[in-house]
C-alpha positions in Angstrom: 143.1 130.6 66.1 144.6 131.2 62.6 145.4 127.5 62.4 141.8 126.7 63.3 140.7 129.1 60.5 142.8 127.2 58.0 141.0 124.0 59.0 137.6 125.8 58.5 136.3 125.3 62.0 136.4 129.0 62.9 135.9 132.3 61.0 135.8 136.0 61.9 132.4 137.5 62.6 132.4 141.0 61.2 128.9 141.9 62.3 127.3 145.2 63.2 127.6 145.7 67.0 125.9 148.3 69.1 125.1 149.2 72.7 121.6 150.2 73.8 121.2 152.7 76.7 118.0 154.5 77.7 116.3 153.5 74.4 119.1 154.9 72.2 121.5 152.6 70.3 125.1 153.7 69.4 127.8 151.7 67.7 129.8 149.6 70.2 133.2 151.0 70.8 135.0 147.9 72.1 137.0 147.2 68.9 137.1 143.5 69.7 137.9 141.0 66.9 135.3 138.3 67.1 135.7 134.7 66.0 133.0 132.0 65.9 132.8 128.3 65.2 131.8 127.1 61.7 129.3 125.9 60.8 128.3 126.0 64.5 129.9 126.8 67.8 130.4 123.1 68.5 132.7 122.6 65.5 135.8 123.8 67.4 135.2 121.5 70.3 134.6 118.5 68.0 137.9 119.2 66.2 139.8 119.5 69.5 138.3 116.2 70.7 139.4 114.2 67.7 141.3 111.1 68.6 140.4 111.4 72.3 138.8 108.7 74.3 135.6 110.5 75.4 132.9 109.1 77.7 129.8 111.1 77.2 126.6 111.3 79.3 128.6 110.2 82.3 128.4 111.9 85.7 131.7 111.3 87.6 131.6 111.0 91.4 134.3 112.8 93.4 137.7 111.0 92.7 139.0 108.8 95.4 142.7 108.8 96.2 144.3 105.3 96.5 147.9 104.1 97.0 148.3 103.6 93.2 146.6 106.9 92.1 143.1 108.1 91.6 140.1 105.8 91.2 137.1 107.1 89.3 133.5 105.8 89.4 130.3 107.3 88.0 127.4 108.4 90.2 126.0 104.8 90.0 129.3 103.3 91.3 130.4 101.9 88.0 134.3 101.8 87.9 135.8 104.2 85.3 139.4 103.3 85.8 142.6 104.2 87.7 144.5 107.4 86.8 147.8 108.9 87.7 146.4 112.4 87.5 143.0 114.1 87.4 142.3 117.4 85.7 139.0 119.1 86.2 137.6 121.8 83.9 134.1 122.1 85.3 132.7 125.4 86.6 134.0 126.3 90.0 131.0 125.1 92.1 131.1 121.7 90.4 134.9 121.6 90.5 134.8 122.2 94.2 132.8 119.0 94.7 135.1 117.0 92.5 138.1 118.3 94.4 137.0 116.8 97.7 140.2 114.7 97.8 142.2 118.0 97.8 140.5 120.1 100.4 142.8 123.2 99.9 142.0 123.3 96.2 138.3 122.7 96.9 138.2 125.7 99.2 139.8 127.9 96.5 137.3 126.8 93.9 134.4 127.6 96.2 135.7 131.2 96.5 135.1 131.8 92.8 131.7 133.5 92.1 129.4 132.7 89.3 126.3 134.4 87.8 123.5 132.5 86.1 122.1 133.4 82.7 118.7 132.6 81.2 119.1 132.1 77.4 116.5 131.9 74.7 117.2 130.9 71.1 114.4 132.0 68.8 113.9 131.5 65.0 111.6 133.9 63.1 109.9 133.6 59.8 111.2 137.0 58.6 114.2 139.3 59.4 113.6 141.5 62.4 113.7 145.3 61.7 116.9 145.8 63.6 120.0 147.0 61.7 122.4 145.4 64.2 123.8 141.9 64.5 124.7 142.1 68.2 123.6 144.5 70.9 124.8 145.0 74.5 121.7 146.0 76.5 122.3 148.2 79.5 118.9 148.1 81.2 116.0 145.7 81.7 115.9 141.9 81.6 118.2 141.6 78.5 122.0 141.8 78.7 123.0 140.8 75.1 121.1 139.9 71.9 122.7 138.6 68.7 121.5 137.6 65.3 123.1 134.2 65.3 122.2 133.7 61.6 124.6 136.6 60.8 127.5 134.5 61.8 129.5 132.7 59.0 127.9 129.4 57.9 124.5 130.1 59.4 121.1 130.7 57.7 117.6 131.8 58.5 116.7 134.5 61.1 117.8 133.1 64.4 118.4 135.2 67.5 120.1 134.5 70.8 118.9 136.4 73.8 120.9 136.5 77.1 119.2 137.6 80.3 121.1 140.3 82.2 123.1 138.8 85.2 121.1 140.6 87.9 117.8 139.7 86.2 118.8 136.1 85.6 119.8 135.8 89.3 116.5 137.2 90.5 114.5 135.0 88.1 116.6 131.9 88.4 113.7 129.8 89.7 111.2 131.1 87.1 109.6 128.7 84.6 111.1 128.6 81.1 107.7 129.7 79.7 107.7 132.8 81.8 111.3 133.6 80.9 110.6 133.2 77.2 107.7 135.6 77.3 109.7 138.2 79.2 112.8 138.1 77.0 110.9 138.0 73.7 108.8 141.0 74.9 112.1 142.8 75.8 113.4 142.1 72.3 110.2 143.6 70.9 110.9 146.7 72.9 114.4 146.9 71.4 113.0 146.4 67.9 110.3 149.0 68.8 107.6 147.0 67.0 106.0 143.6 66.7 108.2 140.6 66.2 107.9 138.4 63.1 106.2 135.0 63.4 108.1 132.8 65.9 108.9 129.5 64.2 110.6 127.7 67.1 112.5 128.5 70.3 114.6 126.9 73.0 115.1 128.2 76.5 117.9 127.2 78.8 118.9 128.1 82.3 122.6 128.4 82.4 123.4 128.2 86.1 127.1 128.7 85.9 127.3 131.1 83.0 129.6 134.0 84.0 132.6 134.0 86.2 132.2 137.1 88.4 135.1 136.8 90.8 138.0 135.0 89.0 140.8 133.8 91.3 143.6 135.3 89.2 145.5 132.1 89.9 145.9 130.7 86.3 145.0 127.2 87.5 144.8 125.0 90.6 147.3 122.2 91.0 148.5 119.9 93.8 151.6 118.2 92.4 151.9 115.9 95.4 148.4 114.5 94.9 148.3 114.8 91.1 145.0 116.7 90.9 144.1 120.1 89.6 141.5 122.3 87.9 141.3 124.9 85.2 138.7 127.2 83.7 137.8 130.9 83.1 137.1 131.2 86.8 140.8 130.6 87.5 142.1 133.4 85.2 139.4 135.7 83.9 135.8 135.4 82.7 136.4 135.2 79.0 137.2 132.4 76.6 140.8 133.6 76.4 141.1 133.1 80.1 139.7 129.6 79.9 142.3 128.7 77.2 145.2 130.2 79.1 144.1 128.5 82.3 144.1 125.1 80.4 147.6 125.9 79.1 148.7 126.8 82.7 147.4 123.5 84.1 149.0 121.5 81.2 152.3 123.2 82.0 152.1 122.1 85.7 151.4 118.6 84.7 154.2 118.4 82.1 156.7 120.0 84.6 155.8 117.3 87.2 156.5 114.4 84.8 160.0 112.9 85.4 
């Protein structure tokens, strides 16, 4: 992380964090050190992807095992090439489908539970009357709200609203318009007053947002077949778990190379 900071793609976020319970807000006592991408969250991914041969906007069909390795095609049947090894970093439900050629691994992936999350990003004309940059919400439809513009490199008054896991699961088939109204109203309740003029907003249904039942396996790997998977759902549900799972899978691959 420090090397990324030296390159300017991440920076510490020293915001004011609290927890809201029964209408009262107290400072968060988690003591976590928080880092964010700069100037946006995609900066880190873009840096890590430098010099890689990326194929974007391509939906890959389940890999097919052949005598000379794995053959990949997209969902339209267009060949994507032959590969000695296949590594999958999709969420567990999607990884299970892509692991069809390794049934044992596919069954393990299906055992990992995920929770959805409705998310609203909203920009306001004026700062909201809330002396916190991030709040954990312990009741109602919201689970977490953050003043995104308080992060390094941002500007304006932009908030990210995450629906609580149970609420998002119960409302997973609701319309984006209904979700937006509900979560903005809940933010108004937290602010305890009218919100400033809404300039723009985006609403997204994140189906595989939170890993609820990580496997505790580090990664999945079949050395004989040369296929494996990694992700937060293999280790634990945080970004650190995702990183360590990727390292674990890389270690399996490197150990298998003669």
